[in-house]
C-alpha positions in Angstrom: 112.7 81.2 3.9 108.9 81.3 3.6 107.2 81.5 7.0 103.5 81.1 7.8 102.5 82.8 11.1 99.2 81.4 12.5 98.9 82.3 16.2 95.9 82.3 18.5 95.4 85.1 21.0 97.5 85.4 24.2 94.7 85.9 26.7 95.1 89.0 28.8 97.8 90.4 26.5 97.4 90.3 22.7 94.8 89.3 20.2 95.7 86.9 17.4 96.4 89.7 14.9 98.6 91.6 17.3 100.5 88.4 18.1 101.1 87.7 14.4 102.5 91.2 13.8 104.9 90.9 16.8 106.2 87.5 15.6 106.7 88.9 12.1 108.6 91.9 13.4 110.9 89.6 15.4 111.6 87.3 12.5 112.4 90.1 10.1 114.9 91.5 12.4 116.9 88.3 12.2 115.8 87.2 8.7 115.4 90.5 6.7 114.7 88.7 3.4 112.2 86.1 4.6 108.7 86.0 3.1 106.0 86.1 5.7 102.3 85.3 5.5 100.2 86.2 8.6 96.9 84.4 9.2 95.6 85.2 12.7 93.9 82.1 14.1 90.4 81.8 15.6 88.9 78.4 16.4 85.6 79.6 17.7 86.6 82.2 20.3 87.8 85.7 20.1 88.2 86.9 16.5 86.0 84.2 15.1 83.4 86.5 13.5 86.1 88.7 11.9 88.1 85.7 10.6 85.2 84.0 8.9 83.6 87.2 7.6 87.0 88.2 6.1 87.6 84.8 4.5 84.1 84.8 3.0 83.9 88.5 2.0 80.9 89.1 4.3 80.0 92.1 6.4 80.0 93.0 10.1 76.7 94.0 11.7 76.4 95.8 15.1 73.4 95.2 17.4 72.0 95.9 20.8 72.0 93.2 23.5 73.2 92.6 27.1 76.5 91.5 28.5 77.1 88.6 31.0 76.0 90.8 33.9 72.8 91.8 32.1 73.9 95.3 31.3 73.1 96.8 27.9 75.9 96.6 25.4 76.5 96.5 21.6 77.9 93.3 20.0 78.8 92.3 16.5 77.8 89.4 14.3 78.6 88.6 10.6 76.5 88.1 7.5 77.9 86.1 4.6 76.9 86.6 1.0 74.7 83.4 1.0 72.7 84.7 4.0 74.5 82.7 6.6 75.0 84.5 9.9 78.2 84.1 12.0 77.8 84.7 15.8 80.7 84.7 18.3 79.7 83.9 21.9 82.5 86.0 23.1 81.1 89.1 21.4 78.3 89.6 24.0 79.0 86.9 26.5 82.8 86.7 26.7 84.8 86.6 29.9 86.6 89.8 28.8 83.3 91.7 29.4 83.3 90.9 33.1 85.6 92.9 35.4 88.0 90.5 37.3 86.4 91.3 40.7 82.9 90.3 39.4 83.8 87.1 37.6 81.6 84.2 38.8 80.6 81.5 36.2 77.7 80.5 38.4 75.8 83.8 38.3 76.6 85.4 34.9 74.5 84.7 31.8 74.7 84.1 28.0 71.3 85.5 27.4 73.0 88.4 25.4 74.1 85.9 22.8 70.7 84.2 22.9 69.1 87.6 22.1 71.3 87.9 19.0 70.3 84.4 17.9 66.6 85.2 18.4 66.9 88.3 16.3 68.4 86.3 13.4 65.9 83.5 13.7 63.0 86.0 13.7 64.4 87.6 10.5 64.4 84.3 8.8 68.1 83.6 8.7 68.6 80.2 7.0 71.7 79.2 8.8 73.6 80.4 11.9 77.2 79.4 12.7 78.0 80.0 16.4 81.6 80.0 17.6 81.5 79.4 21.4 85.0 79.9 22.8 85.8 82.4 25.5 82.6 82.4 27.5 82.2 83.8 31.1 79.6 81.2 32.0 78.8 77.7 33.2 75.1 77.4 32.6 74.8 74.5 30.1 73.6 76.9 27.4 70.2 77.6 29.0 70.7 81.3 28.5 70.9 80.8 24.8 67.6 79.0 24.7 65.5 81.3 26.9 65.1 84.1 24.3 63.8 81.5 21.8 61.0 80.4 24.1 62.4 77.6 26.2 61.2 77.6 29.8 63.4 76.1 32.6 61.2 75.5 35.6 61.5 74.5 39.3 59.2 72.0 41.1 56.6 74.8 41.6 56.5 75.7 38.0 58.5 78.9 38.5 61.2 80.0 36.1 64.7 79.4 37.5 67.4 82.1 37.2 69.1 81.5 33.8 72.6 80.8 35.0 74.7 78.0 36.4 73.6 78.2 40.1 70.0 78.4 39.0 70.3 74.9 37.6 70.3 73.6 41.2 66.5 74.1 41.2 65.7 72.8 37.7 62.9 70.2 37.6 61.3 70.6 34.1 62.0 72.0 30.7 59.2 73.2 28.4 60.3 73.6 24.8 58.8 76.4 22.6 55.6 75.6 20.6 56.9 77.6 17.6 59.3 75.7 15.4 62.1 77.5 13.5 63.5 76.7 10.1 67.0 77.9 10.8 69.9 75.5 10.6 72.4 75.8 13.5 76.1 74.9 13.3 78.1 75.1 16.5 81.9 75.6 16.2 83.8 74.5 19.3 87.5 74.8 20.2 87.4 71.8 22.6 85.8 68.4 22.6 84.9 67.9 26.3 81.7 66.3 27.5 79.2 68.3 29.6 80.1 67.1 33.1 82.5 64.8 34.9 86.3 65.2 35.5 86.8 66.3 31.9 83.6 68.4 31.7 82.9 72.1 31.6 83.1 72.9 35.3 86.2 70.9 36.2 88.2 71.9 33.2 87.2 75.5 32.7 85.2 77.1 35.6 88.2 78.0 37.7 89.6 80.1 34.8 86.3 82.1 35.0 86.5 82.8 38.7 85.1 79.7 40.5 86.7 78.2 43.6 87.1 74.5 44.2 83.8 74.1 46.0 81.9 76.0 43.4 83.4 73.9 40.6 82.1 70.7 42.3 78.6 72.3 42.6 78.5 73.5 39.1 79.4 70.1 37.8 76.5 68.5 39.8 74.1 71.2 38.4 75.1 70.3 34.8 74.4 66.7 35.6 70.9 67.8 36.8 70.4 69.7 33.5 71.2 66.6 31.5 68.9 64.4 33.6 66.0 66.8 33.4 66.5 67.3 29.6 66.4 63.5 29.1 63.1 63.4 31.1 61.5 66.5 29.5 62.7 66.4 26.0 63.5 62.7 25.4 67.2 63.3 24.7 70.3 64.8 26.1 73.6 65.3 24.2 75.8 65.6 27.3 78.3 62.9 26.1 78.8 64.5 22.7 82.3 65.9 21.9 82.1 69.7 22.5 79.1 69.6 24.8 81.3 71.0 27.6 82.6 73.9 25.5 81.9 77.4 26.8 80.5 76.3 30.1 78.2 73.8 28.4 76.9 76.1 25.6 77.9 73.4 23.2 75.5 71.1 25.0 72.7 73.7 24.9 73.1 74.2 21.2 73.3 70.4 20.5 70.3 69.6 22.8 67.9 72.6 22.5 68.7 73.8 19.0 69.6 70.5 17.2 72.9 72.0 16.1 75.5 70.2 14.0 78.9 70.3 15.7 82.1 71.2 13.8 85.4 72.2 15.2 86.2 75.8 15.0 89.5 74.9 13.6 88.0 72.8 10.8 86.0 75.9 9.6 89.1 78.0 9.9 91.1 75.4 7.9 88.5 75.2 5.2 87.8 78.9 4.7 91.4 80.0 4.8 92.6 77.2 2.6 95.1 76.4 5.3 96.5 73.2 3.8 97.5 75.0 0.6 99.1 77.8 2.7 101.2 75.4 4.7 102.3 73.6 1.5 103.6 76.9 0.2 105.8 77.7 3.2 108.9 76.3 4.8 108.1 77.0 8.4 104.9 77.4 10.5 104.8 79.4 13.7 101.8 79.3 16.0 101.1 80.0 19.7 98.7 80.9 22.5 98.7 82.2 26.0 99.2 78.8 27.7 100.1 75.4 26.2 98.5 72.9 28.6 96.4 69.8 28.5 93.4 71.7 27.3 95.4 72.7 24.2 95.5 69.0 23.2 91.7 68.7 23.3 91.0 70.4 20.0 92.4 73.9 20.3 93.7 75.7 17.3 97.5 75.9 17.8 97.7 72.2 18.6 95.7 71.4 15.5 97.9 73.7 13.4 100.9 71.9 14.6 99.5 68.4 13.8 98.4 69.6 10.3 101.8 71.1 9.5 103.5 68.0 10.7 101.3 66.0 8.4 102.5 68.2 5.5 106.1 67.7 6.6 106.7 71.2 7.8 108.4 72.2 11.1 106.3 74.1 13.6 107.4 76.5 16.3 105.3 77.6 19.2 105.6 80.9 21.0 103.4 81.0 24.2 103.0 82.7 27.5 103.8 79.5 29.3 104.0 75.8 28.6 102.8 73.1 31.0 103.4 70.2 28.7 106.5 68.0 28.2 108.0 69.4 25.1 109.1 66.0 23.9 105.5 64.9 23.8 104.2 67.7 21.6 104.2 68.1 17.8 106.3 71.3 18.0 109.9 71.4 16.8 110.6 74.4 19.2 108.6 75.9 22.1 109.5 79.3 23.6 107.8 80.8 26.6 107.4 84.5 27.5 107.7 83.5 31.2 111.2 82.4 30.6 112.3 86.0 29.7 109.7 88.2 31.5 110.3 89.0 35.2 106.7 88.3 36.2 103.2 87.6 34.9 102.1 91.2 35.0 105.0 92.4 32.9 104.6 89.4 30.6 101.0 90.4 29.8 101.7 94.2 29.8 104.7 93.9 27.4 103.6 90.8 25.5 104.4 92.4 22.1 107.9 93.2 23.2 108.7 89.8 24.5 107.2 88.0 21.5 109.4 90.1 19.1 112.4 89.3 21.3 111.6 85.5 21.3 110.9 85.3 17.6 114.2 87.1 16.9 116.1 84.7 19.2 114.5 81.6 17.6 115.3 82.7 14.1 118.9 83.8 15.0 119.5 80.5 16.7 118.3 78.7 13.5 120.8 80.7 11.4 
């Protein structure tokens, strides 16, 4: 048996690499002679920089910037042999950087990532690929644009706070006079529009600490941003797939930077030669923290399953929990940690143990 293990992270418990190791250990305990290939998945969020740099034999660079609360921090980006830079939004501006008690997508910022982009543009970087999963924010990407000279002003011509709640006062956008030659590519893990029922606020803000009333406000503020951008800049990419990714950072990159959008999974697929890997294996195992409706909107594990199914290979999913009807998914088997863990705290704290146990049970049941 040849098994390809391609899991995403299990948020709050394990990163993709740790999850892949745990699955492999569980399989080997039931199938001692199986041949295993581990390829940790990143479709634009956590691990994106390391995955792309590793696949393209680049290097990791550390730099000074600020976190979502504006505090100084160090973050990493990647440089590929052809001069392309790889930036992960989660590095400086990820939800993981904000303590749970201080999470508020309306008041935190992505300026830290904007500062990294500005450094690279100033150095003459010809191309920047930006993976935008896992953000802490809901600001429509204005924090990315501020360090590069964009001004977001209220009716009195004053600069608004560069966060989601600040958009309530937005009246005018002034683009920078200096033009840059850098090509921007944005890699998103979802295809949501900027606002509306399927937009950034309604789909993701609650996960970042917003209550129901704030979700509704933030959605309205993103609509204000799109309206003002249309008036000030002559265009607004709010309906484009991926505009709602990372609290609207997809929109900011598409609208203010003229970025080309690709799916993070497509990059991962291309640069890891995933199709060829699937063809060489008998079984594919993937997974993530929660399989739900957002998984079906372009996230990596769902895309892995569809691709494997296209190649005629069965796919198993190991996840923290599943909120989908199993019969309506592309997975041959789905196993949940919450079916074997006593509670969520233990599921996250002992994720590696439960994943090993589940992988062993799935393999033993298969024979």
